[in-house]
C-alpha positions as CSV (number, residue, x, y, z in Angstrom):
1,M,-8.6,-3.5,-25.4
2,H,-6.3,-4.9,-22.7
3,R,-3.2,-4.3,-22.4
4,T,-0.5,-6.6,-21.2
5,N,2.5,-4.9,-21.0
6,S,3.4,-2.8,-17.8
7,T,5.8,-0.4,-19.7
8,V,3.5,2.2,-21.8
9,S,4.6,5.5,-23.3
10,H,1.4,6.6,-22.9
11,P,-0.1,6.3,-19.8
12,E,-3.4,8.1,-20.9
13,Q,-4.1,5.6,-22.9
14,V,-3.8,2.8,-20.2
15,G,-7.0,1.7,-17.9
16,L,-7.0,0.7,-14.8
17,L,-8.2,-2.2,-15.4
18,D,-4.8,-2.9,-16.9
19,S,-2.8,-1.8,-13.2
20,I,-4.1,-4.2,-11.4
21,K,-1.9,-7.2,-11.6
22,E,-3.7,-9.5,-8.9
23,V,-6.7,-9.6,-6.6
24,I,-6.0,-8.7,-3.4
25,P,-7.0,-11.1,-0.2
26,V,-10.6,-10.3,1.6
27,M,-11.0,-11.0,5.3
28,S,-13.9,-10.0,7.5
29,S,-13.6,-7.4,10.3
30,Y,-14.6,-9.7,13.5
31,Y,-10.8,-11.9,12.2
32,S,-8.1,-12.1,14.5
33,V,-5.3,-9.5,13.8
34,A,-2.9,-12.9,13.5
35,K,-5.0,-15.2,11.6
36,A,-4.6,-12.0,9.1
37,T,-1.4,-12.0,9.3
38,K,-0.9,-15.9,9.4
39,H,-2.8,-15.5,5.3
40,L,-1.2,-13.0,4.2
41,Q,2.0,-14.5,4.8
42,D,0.9,-18.1,3.2
43,L,-0.9,-15.5,0.3
44,E,2.9,-13.6,-0.1
45,Q,0.7,-10.7,-0.4
46,H,0.8,-7.1,1.5
47,Y,-2.9,-6.0,1.6
48,L,-6.0,-7.8,3.0
49,V,-9.0,-5.8,2.9
50,I,-10.8,-5.6,5.8
51,N,-14.7,-6.2,5.2
52,E,-18.0,-5.8,7.2
53,G,-20.3,-8.1,5.0
54,E,-19.2,-7.1,1.5
55,T,-18.6,-4.0,2.2
56,P,-14.8,-2.8,2.4
57,I,-14.4,-0.5,5.6
58,A,-10.0,-0.5,6.3
59,I,-7.6,-1.7,4.5
60,A,-4.2,-3.1,6.4
61,C,-0.8,-4.1,5.3
62,S,1.4,-7.0,6.4
63,C,4.0,-4.3,7.9
64,E,1.2,-3.2,10.3
65,L,-0.6,-6.2,11.4
66,A,2.9,-7.6,12.4
67,L,3.5,-4.8,14.6
68,A,0.3,-4.7,16.3
69,D,-1.7,-7.0,19.3
70,Q,-1.7,-10.2,17.3
71,H,-4.8,-11.1,19.9
72,S,-6.9,-8.2,18.9
73,K,-10.1,-7.9,16.2
74,L,-9.8,-6.1,12.9
75,V,-12.8,-4.1,13.4
76,S,-10.3,-1.9,15.7
77,Y,-8.6,-0.6,12.2
78,T,-11.2,0.5,11.1
79,N,-11.1,4.4,11.6
80,G,-13.7,5.5,8.3
81,P,-15.1,5.0,5.1
82,V,-12.4,3.4,2.8
83,I,-12.1,5.7,-0.3
84,V,-12.8,3.7,-3.7
85,I,-12.4,4.2,-6.7
86,S,-14.7,3.1,-10.0
87,Y,-13.5,-0.1,-12.9
88,A,-13.8,2.9,-15.3
89,A,-11.6,5.5,-13.5
90,S,-8.6,6.8,-15.1
91,L,-4.9,6.6,-14.1
92,D,-4.8,10.2,-13.9
93,E,-7.7,10.7,-11.7
94,T,-6.3,7.6,-9.5
95,A,-3.5,9.2,-9.3
96,A,-4.9,12.0,-8.2
97,S,-7.1,10.4,-5.9
98,M,-4.7,9.0,-4.4
99,L,-2.3,12.7,-3.5
100,K,-5.6,14.0,-1.9
101,H,-6.1,11.1,0.2
102,S,-2.6,10.6,0.7
103,I,-2.7,6.8,0.8
104,G,-1.3,4.4,-0.7
105,C,-3.4,2.4,-2.6
106,L,-7.5,2.7,-3.2
107,P,-10.2,-0.6,-4.1
108,V,-11.3,-1.0,-7.8
109,M,-15.4,-0.9,-7.3
110,C,-17.0,-2.6,-10.4
111,G,-20.8,-1.2,-8.6
112,E,-21.0,-2.5,-5.1
113,Q,-18.1,-5.2,-5.7
114,M,-14.9,-4.7,-5.1
115,I,-12.8,-6.1,-8.6
116,G,-9.1,-5.8,-7.2
117,L,-6.9,-2.9,-5.8
118,V,-4.5,-0.7,-7.3
119,T,-1.0,0.7,-5.4
120,R,1.1,3.5,-6.1
121,S,3.6,0.9,-7.9
122,H,0.6,-0.3,-9.7
123,L,0.8,3.6,-11.1
124,T,4.7,3.7,-11.2
125,N,4.4,0.7,-13.3
126,A,2.2,1.5,-15.7
127,G,3.7,4.6,-16.2
128,L,2.8,7.4,-14.1
129,L,5.5,9.0,-12.7
130,Y,6.2,8.8,-8.5
131,E,5.5,12.5,-8.0
132,S,2.1,12.3,-9.6
133,I,1.1,9.7,-7.1
134,S,2.6,10.7,-4.2
135,D,3.3,13.4,-1.4
136,V,5.6,11.3,0.1
137,P,9.4,11.0,-0.5
138,E,10.3,8.1,-1.6
139,C,13.2,6.0,0.9
140,L,16.5,7.5,0.3
141,A,17.9,4.2,0.0
142,C,15.6,1.6,-1.7
143,K,13.8,4.0,-3.1
144,S,10.4,1.9,-1.3
145,D,6.8,4.1,-1.0
146,K,6.0,2.0,1.7
147,H,6.0,2.9,5.7
148,V,8.7,6.1,4.5
149,Q,8.7,8.6,7.5
150,V,9.9,12.0,6.4
151,L,13.5,13.0,8.4
152,D,14.1,16.1,7.7
153,V,11.0,18.1,6.3
154,N,13.6,21.1,5.3
155,T,15.0,18.4,2.7
156,R,12.6,15.7,3.0
157,V,15.0,13.1,3.8
158,A,12.9,10.9,4.4
159,F,14.0,6.1,4.4
160,C,11.2,3.2,4.8
161,R,10.0,1.5,8.2
162,E,13.7,-1.1,6.6
163,C,16.1,0.8,6.2
164,M,15.4,2.6,9.5
165,D,15.7,-0.7,11.3
166,H,18.7,-1.8,9.7
167,M,20.1,1.9,9.8
168,N,19.3,1.3,14.1
169,E,20.3,-2.3,14.1
170,Y,23.9,-0.5,12.3
171,I,24.4,2.1,14.7
172,R,23.4,-0.2,17.9
173,H,26.2,-2.4,16.2
174,A,29.4,0.5,16.6
175,E,27.9,2.1,19.8
176,C,28.7,-2.0,20.9
177,G,31.7,-2.1,19.8
178,G,30.8,-4.8,17.1
179,D,30.7,-7.3,19.6
180,G,26.4,-6.5,19.6
């Protein structure tokens, strides 16, 4: 049975395929970072699966690519085997894998074919609690789980890269007496 409602009262009844909302772009590892960045912008997507042949070898997000050397090749972002999950996996198994490997997304495989990508956001939208998916706290300001940095390990106060940029800009402006 395929559910279309993204809010469920019993997440254990929802399969992994029900959580996937879109197909993620895939590019060969030999394309440039600039081409990949442009491709993601054009598609309004956040993640890119980097393939060598038909095999996923890395996952990059648009934020990382935007900060990278635009002339480098995507192959420079490969850092070991990509952790994948079967389409038959439960949401709990998927969450456990993300937590175990400290990752925020997993390619979903049907045999040797990638059929999508599931993210922490997909799992929380399906009804799982954020704490069951990640040991990284959410951003204190915006509640994002993307690119979060823990500033104080004792209190687990954390902010995402975007909110940190806003705060740093505010501080620079204040240090200049409001003129900068």
